[in-house]
C-alpha angles and dihedrals in degrees: 000000000000125000091258092053089048090053092051090049093053089049089051090051091053094047094049094044090047089053091051093048101041098076087063096053112107089354132113109270142151118269122193132191109232095179095099092226098322129100109334110272111180130205123185135195085255092059091052096044091051094048092045092055092048093046094052096048091046093050092048094047101034108023093170093054123100126229130209110186129181093225104035105027128227137331124184089355091172092060119125090245122036127185116216111207129195103163097191115025100198104031092171090057088046091054090050092053094247 
């Protein structure tokens, strides 16, 4: 895959995850605290939906690549290429509708 193709793929990832996340913005949704009793670390349905879409597309397109995601952990973490996913950078702001 060329650099141009790779850029197009990353753009597609962002677009698809945005479409998965947007319905949860400024809408009622479930928020969980994944801190395990430490500092509040929220995760929303939007976080999970965005990461799920990205994971599925990466797995279909690059099955040998690894994935390290904030919401669902790691898969194939020893792969030559590993994608690091944080679907909503700023979940607290997202929850607040900002």
